[in-house]
N, C-alpha and C positions, 0 to 999 in steps of 0.2 A: 676485798674481792673474793676470798675463799668462802667467807661466811655468806655473802650475798648469793653466790652461786649455789652453795649448799642449801640455802633457804628455797631457792627456785626449784631445785631438783626434788627436795622433800615435799614442797607444795604441790608439784606436779603429780607426785605419787598419791598424795591425799586427794587431790581433785579427781584423779582417775580411779579412786577407790582401790588402789593397789595396797595401801597401808591404812591402818586406822589412825585417826587424829591423835590419839594418846601415844602413838609410837613415833610421832613427828620428830621430836627432839633427838631420839636415838638415831634415826635415819639422817637427820640433818648433820649431826656430829660425825656420823660415819662418812657422809659425802664430803664434809669439810676435810677430814683426815685423808681421805682418798685423793682428793684434788691436790692437797698440799704435797702428798707423797709423789704423785705423778709429776708435779712441777719440779720438786727437788731432784728426782731421778733424771728428768729431762735436762735440767741445768747441768748436772754432773756429766751426763752423756755428751752434752754440747761442749763442755770444757774438754772432755776426752777427745772429741773429734777435732776441736781447734788445735790441741796440742799433740795430735796424732797418737793418742793413748786410749783408743776405744776399748780394746780388750783389757788393758790395764785397769780402766775405769770399772768395767764389769766385775773384775776380780776384787777391786777395792770395795765396791758397793756390796758385793756378796758377803765379804768378810765383815766389813764395818757395820752395815745395817743389821745383819743377823745377830752379831754380838750385842750391839747397842739395844736391840729390841728386848734382850733379857738382862743385860747388866745394869741399865739405867745410867745415871750420872748427871752431868750438867744438862739442863734444859733451858733454852732461851725463853725470854719473856713473851715473845710474839713471833709470828711467822717470818717477818722480814729479818729480824735478828738471827733467827735460826738458819735461814737460808744463807745469810751473809757469813755466819760462823762456819757453816758447812763448806761454802765456797773457799773461804780462807784456808780451812783445813786441807781441802783437796789441792789447792794451788801450792801450799807448802809441801804436800806429798810429792807433787810433780817436781818441785824445786829440789827436794831431797834426792829424788830419782836421778835428776839431771846432774847433780853436783857431788854425789857420794859414790866413791868407788867401792862397790859391795865387796869385792875380793880383798881389798886393802883393809876394810873396817869390819870384816866378818865377825871377829871376836867381840867388838863393841856392840854390833847388832845382836849377837847372841846374848850378851849380858843384859842389854836393854829388853830383849824378849823375856828373859827370865824374870827381871824386875817387873815388867808389865803383867806377866802371868801371875806373879805373887800378888800384885795390887788387885788384879781382877778377882782372884780367889779370896782375898781378904775383905774386899769392900762390896763385891757384887752378891746379890742384886741390891742396888741402892734404890730405895723407894722414892717416889716423887710425892710431894706433899698432897697432891690431888689424887693420887692413886696408891693408897696403902695396900700392902700385901699381907695375906695371912701367912702363918708359919708354914703351912702346907704349900702355898704358892712359892714362898721363898725357897723351900727345899726343891720343888720341881724346877724352878729357875736355875738353881745351883747345878743340878744334874744336867740340864739342857746346856748351860754355859760350858761345863766340862766337855760335853760331847762336841760342841761347836769348836772349842779350842783344840780338841784332839784332831778334828777334821782339818782345821786351818793349819795346824802344825804339821800334820801329815802332808798337806799340799805344799807347804814351804820346803819340807825336807825333800819331797819328790821333785819339786821344781829346781832345787839346788843341785840335784844329781843329774838331771837332764839338761844339757847345755842350752837347748832351744827354748827352755822354759825359764831360765835364770833371770831374764829381763823382767819377769812378772812377779817374782817372789818379794821384791821390796814393797809392792803394793799391799800384799797380804800381811807382811810383817808390820808395816807402818799402821795398818788398820788396827792391829792389836795395841800398838803404842798409843794411838789416839783414844782408844777405848779406855785404857788405863788412865790417861791424862784427864779425860772428861769425868771419870769416876772420882779422881782426886779432887777436882774442882767442885763437883757436885757434893761430895762429902764435906768439904770445907764450908760450902754455902749452907748445907743442912745443919752444921754445928752452930752457925750464927743464929 
């Protein structure tokens, strides 16, 4: 579905002489990625609406997607598997939010955060076999990851201080955990 739509959009641009024929594949891939991204974000927002977690979902997506863009890690073999993996991740996140008393397990959550940050610093950025990174790109990604983690951690600390924001911090926190978990899985797969 994503590929056929992307072909149609790219063909339309070629027919209308908006792009050159030799740029067709670049635009087709760009459209495919964009369509897939829109579908995944829409699915996540729909889940957020169904579970009355719309703002929580936006916070989770902001942290998770931004980190994953630069850290790398496990990547599914196809779009369906990727969407299903993401849906399971997000449903588990909602389950954690509904069933864990943040105040009671604050120390455990902090320890898990420290471990997750260590894993991210140790493994990221993890290259995908189809997208190798130069040493300069790796260094730029590492710097970007540090900045993103700093912002996320500041948000978590700020959210834990302000009572009205405490309900949202678990989503930012768990997004860092998932990033570390997917890095570990991706690293293990790459070693094979």
